[in-house]
C-alpha positions in Angstrom: -8.7 -52.8 16.3 -5.0 -51.8 15.6 -4.4 -50.4 12.1 -3.2 -52.8 9.6 0.5 -52.8 8.5 -0.4 -51.7 5.0 -2.1 -48.7 6.2 0.8 -47.9 8.4 3.3 -47.8 5.5 1.0 -45.7 3.5 0.4 -42.9 6.0 1.3 -39.3 4.9 1.7 -37.8 8.1 3.8 -38.5 11.5 0.7 -38.1 13.6 -0.1 -41.3 15.8 -3.8 -42.6 15.9 -4.1 -41.0 19.6 -2.8 -37.5 18.5 -4.9 -34.5 17.1 -3.2 -31.9 14.9 -3.9 -28.5 16.7 -1.8 -26.1 14.6 -0.2 -25.7 11.2 2.3 -23.0 10.7 3.2 -22.0 7.1 5.7 -19.4 6.7 4.7 -16.3 4.5 6.8 -14.9 1.6 6.1 -11.9 -0.3 4.2 -13.2 -3.3 2.0 -12.0 -6.1 -0.2 -14.5 -7.9 -2.8 -14.5 -10.7 -5.0 -17.0 -12.3 -6.4 -16.8 -16.0 -9.1 -19.1 -17.3 -10.4 -19.4 -21.0 -14.1 -20.6 -21.3 -16.2 -21.4 -24.2 -19.2 -19.8 -22.4 -19.6 -17.1 -19.7 -21.3 -19.5 -17.4 -19.8 -21.9 -15.0 -18.4 -24.3 -17.1 -15.1 -26.3 -17.3 -12.3 -24.1 -18.6 -10.7 -24.9 -21.9 -7.3 -23.9 -20.6 -5.9 -22.1 -17.3 -2.9 -20.5 -16.4 -1.6 -19.6 -12.9 1.3 -17.7 -12.2 3.0 -17.1 -8.5 6.0 -14.7 -8.1 8.2 -14.5 -5.3 9.1 -10.8 -4.8 12.2 -8.8 -3.3 11.0 -5.2 -3.6 10.4 -4.6 -7.5 12.4 -7.8 -8.4 11.1 -11.2 -9.2 13.4 -13.6 -7.2 11.3 -17.0 -8.3 8.4 -17.8 -10.6 6.2 -20.7 -10.8 3.7 -21.3 -13.8 1.1 -24.1 -14.0 -0.9 -24.7 -17.0 -4.3 -26.5 -16.3 -6.5 -28.4 -19.0 -3.8 -28.5 -21.6 -2.5 -32.0 -20.7 -4.1 -35.2 -18.9 -2.3 -33.9 -15.6 -1.3 -30.2 -14.6 1.7 -29.0 -16.6 
């Protein structure tokens, strides 16, 4: 049965129904990253807040920084 037009419009990739994805190449960049979580208990529980940082480095210099805060808003902030 052919896919419906609605499904074709909502595709997130360019792969056709008879194709197989065999490889994904992701370029690497010199990065440093860390995540910190604050929990009410020591056990595996939902964190009260999280913070993740990713830094692109050029030697000892930061060329780009990304910070994500979690559990502080309805969506990641």
